[in-house]
C-alpha positions as a LaTeX table, in Angstrom:
\begin{tabular}{lrrr}
\hline
Residue & $x$ (\AA) & $y$ (\AA) & $z$ (\AA) \\
\hline
Met1 & $-0.27$ & $-0.21$ & $-0.11$ \\
Asp2 & 1.33 & 3.45 & $-0.92$ \\
Gln3 & 1.07 & 6.48 & 1.22 \\
Trp4 & $-1.23$ & 7.85 & $-1.56$ \\
Thr5 & $-4.01$ & 4.44 & $-0.43$ \\
Leu6 & $-2.90$ & 4.83 & 3.38 \\
Val7 & $-4.27$ & 8.78 & 3.18 \\
Thr8 & $-7.10$ & 8.01 & 1.22 \\
Tyr9 & $-8.01$ & 4.93 & 3.00 \\
Leu10 & $-7.96$ & 6.93 & 6.14 \\
Phe11 & $-9.24$ & 10.32 & 4.95 \\
Val12 & $-11.78$ & 9.47 & 2.44 \\
Val13 & $-12.32$ & 6.09 & 0.64 \\
Asn14 & $-12.82$ & 3.79 & 3.90 \\
Val15 & $-15.31$ & 4.95 & 6.22 \\
Phe16 & $-13.55$ & 6.08 & 9.66 \\
Gln17 & $-16.10$ & 7.07 & 12.55 \\
Thr18 & $-14.05$ & 8.09 & 15.84 \\
Ala19 & $-16.29$ & 9.91 & 18.47 \\
Phe20 & $-15.33$ & 13.41 & 16.90 \\
Val21 & $-16.45$ & 12.44 & 13.04 \\
Asp22 & $-18.51$ & 10.76 & 10.84 \\
Gly23 & $-16.24$ & 10.48 & 7.75 \\
Asp24 & $-18.51$ & 8.64 & 5.53 \\
Lys25 & $-21.14$ & 11.13 & 5.36 \\
Ile26 & $-18.92$ & 13.73 & 5.03 \\
Lys27 & $-16.97$ & 12.08 & 2.34 \\
Asp28 & $-20.42$ & 11.87 & 0.24 \\
Met29 & $-21.47$ & 15.12 & 0.95 \\
Cys30 & $-18.75$ & 16.67 & $-0.21$ \\
Leu31 & $-18.42$ & 14.03 & $-3.03$ \\
Glu32 & $-21.90$ & 15.21 & $-4.05$ \\
Lys33 & $-21.51$ & 19.59 & $-2.97$ \\
Val34 & $-18.34$ & 19.28 & $-5.70$ \\
Gly35 & $-19.85$ & 17.37 & $-7.93$ \\
Leu36 & $-17.72$ & 14.77 & $-7.65$ \\
Thr37 & $-17.04$ & 10.86 & $-8.16$ \\
Pro38 & $-15.55$ & 8.66 & $-5.74$ \\
Glu39 & $-13.29$ & 7.18 & $-8.55$ \\
Glu40 & $-12.15$ & 10.86 & $-10.02$ \\
Leu41 & $-10.93$ & 11.09 & $-6.86$ \\
Arg42 & $-8.80$ & 8.44 & $-6.43$ \\
Ala43 & $-7.55$ & 8.99 & $-9.70$ \\
Arg44 & $-6.08$ & 12.29 & $-8.70$ \\
His45 & $-2.51$ & 11.37 & $-8.65$ \\
Arg46 & $-2.65$ & 10.18 & $-12.33$ \\
Thr47 & $-2.65$ & 13.93 & $-14.03$ \\
Glu48 & $-0.11$ & 16.54 & $-13.15$ \\
Ile49 & $-2.31$ & 19.23 & $-12.85$ \\
Pro50 & $-5.43$ & 18.36 & $-10.55$ \\
Asn51 & $-9.18$ & 18.55 & $-10.85$ \\
Pro52 & $-10.48$ & 21.47 & $-9.59$ \\
Asn53 & $-13.39$ & 19.40 & $-8.01$ \\
Val54 & $-10.50$ & 17.17 & $-6.14$ \\
Lys55 & $-8.71$ & 20.44 & $-4.48$ \\
Cys56 & $-12.51$ & 21.85 & $-3.78$ \\
Phe57 & $-13.61$ & 18.28 & $-2.07$ \\
Leu58 & $-10.14$ & 18.12 & 0.58 \\
Lys59 & $-11.12$ & 21.88 & 1.52 \\
Cys60 & $-14.68$ & 20.43 & 1.83 \\
Phe61 & $-13.73$ & 17.59 & 3.31 \\
Leu62 & $-10.79$ & 19.10 & 5.87 \\
Glu63 & $-12.94$ & 21.89 & 7.05 \\
Asn64 & $-16.07$ & 19.47 & 7.93 \\
Ile65 & $-14.16$ & 16.68 & 9.31 \\
Gly66 & $-12.41$ & 19.35 & 12.00 \\
Val67 & $-8.75$ & 19.98 & 10.66 \\
Ile68 & $-8.99$ & 23.34 & 8.58 \\
Ala69 & $-11.33$ & 26.13 & 9.00 \\
Gly70 & $-10.97$ & 27.78 & 5.74 \\
Asn71 & $-7.60$ & 28.64 & 4.91 \\
Ala72 & $-6.41$ & 27.67 & 8.06 \\
Ile73 & $-5.59$ & 25.12 & 10.27 \\
Ile74 & $-7.50$ & 24.52 & 13.16 \\
Pro75 & $-5.12$ & 24.11 & 16.02 \\
Gly76 & $-5.01$ & 20.45 & 17.25 \\
Gly77 & $-7.19$ & 19.23 & 14.63 \\
Phe78 & $-5.01$ & 16.47 & 13.20 \\
Ala79 & $-4.85$ & 15.55 & 16.78 \\
Lys80 & $-7.96$ & 15.22 & 17.53 \\
Val81 & $-9.41$ & 13.24 & 14.29 \\
Leu82 & $-6.88$ & 11.30 & 13.87 \\
Gly83 & $-4.88$ & 11.14 & 16.09 \\
Pro84 & $-7.10$ & 7.30 & 17.72 \\
Leu85 & $-5.81$ & 5.97 & 14.31 \\
Val86 & $-2.15$ & 7.14 & 13.77 \\
Thr87 & 0.73 & 6.96 & 16.99 \\
Asp88 & 1.64 & 9.95 & 18.44 \\
Glu89 & 4.48 & 10.24 & 17.46 \\
Ala90 & 2.98 & 10.27 & 13.28 \\
Val91 & 0.32 & 13.32 & 14.64 \\
Glu92 & 3.55 & 14.80 & 16.45 \\
Arg93 & 5.48 & 14.63 & 12.90 \\
Met94 & 2.58 & 15.72 & 11.36 \\
Glu95 & 1.49 & 18.68 & 12.91 \\
Thr96 & 5.69 & 19.78 & 13.04 \\
Glu97 & 5.75 & 19.15 & 9.01 \\
Cys98 & 2.87 & 20.05 & 8.17 \\
His99 & 1.03 & 22.90 & 10.33 \\
Val100 & 3.82 & 25.60 & 9.20 \\
Val101 & 1.99 & 25.40 & 6.04 \\
Glu102 & 0.70 & 28.58 & 5.28 \\
Ala103 & $-2.42$ & 29.87 & 2.69 \\
Asp104 & $-0.75$ & 32.76 & 0.20 \\
Pro105 & $-3.09$ & 35.50 & 0.85 \\
Asn106 & $-2.66$ & 35.84 & $-3.43$ \\
Glu107 & $-3.85$ & 32.72 & $-4.89$ \\
Glu108 & $-6.99$ & 33.02 & $-6.32$ \\
Asp109 & $-7.42$ & 29.10 & $-5.90$ \\
Pro110 & $-10.55$ & 28.97 & $-2.69$ \\
Cys111 & $-9.21$ & 25.65 & $-2.58$ \\
Glu112 & $-5.00$ & 25.39 & $-2.83$ \\
Phe113 & $-4.70$ & 24.95 & 0.40 \\
Ala114 & $-6.70$ & 22.32 & 1.14 \\
Trp115 & $-4.75$ & 20.74 & $-1.26$ \\
Leu116 & $-1.60$ & 21.89 & 0.25 \\
Met117 & $-2.27$ & 20.47 & 3.54 \\
Ser118 & $-3.56$ & 16.87 & 2.27 \\
Ser119 & $-0.36$ & 16.67 & $-0.03$ \\
Cys120 & 1.29 & 17.16 & 3.38 \\
Tyr121 & $-0.76$ & 14.61 & 5.45 \\
Glu122 & 0.06 & 12.11 & 2.26 \\
Arg123 & 3.69 & 11.69 & 3.83 \\
Leu124 & 1.73 & 9.50 & 6.77 \\
Thr125 & 3.16 & 5.79 & 6.31 \\
Leu126 & 1.48 & 2.38 & 6.71 \\
Ser127 & 4.06 & 2.17 & 9.95 \\
Asp128 & 2.36 & 5.20 & 11.27 \\
Leu129 & $-1.04$ & 3.32 & 11.96 \\
Arg130 & $-1.26$ & 2.42 & 15.85 \\
Gln131 & $-1.44$ & $-1.45$ & 15.75 \\
Lys132 & $-4.69$ & $-1.63$ & 17.62 \\
Leu133 & $-7.27$ & 0.01 & 16.28 \\
\hline
\end{tabular}
């Protein structure tokens, strides 16, 4: 399983529910909102230029699971949502590496920040999963 597959598994394709998030409902809502199919989402790395709807799906999804708000990171959001699924070391690494990403105030694409955050979170690996879920 490659890194994108792992992140897709954790974030989008697999239905994950924690005490804080119903990922399946949010995924379906966001797919419908942006007019995207699950296959189009899975195919996001098959082209050099991402489908704008994929970027906006990620914005919708990350906002609704509580990781970002607009173009800003919600402090502690990643740990709250994915902390039960990945190791403490992975949470700390993602917060250290990804939470320095900032939105470009001159960016015209309202979904670019979510795309950048998602790209950073793709650095999760299988070894980052907790042994007992």
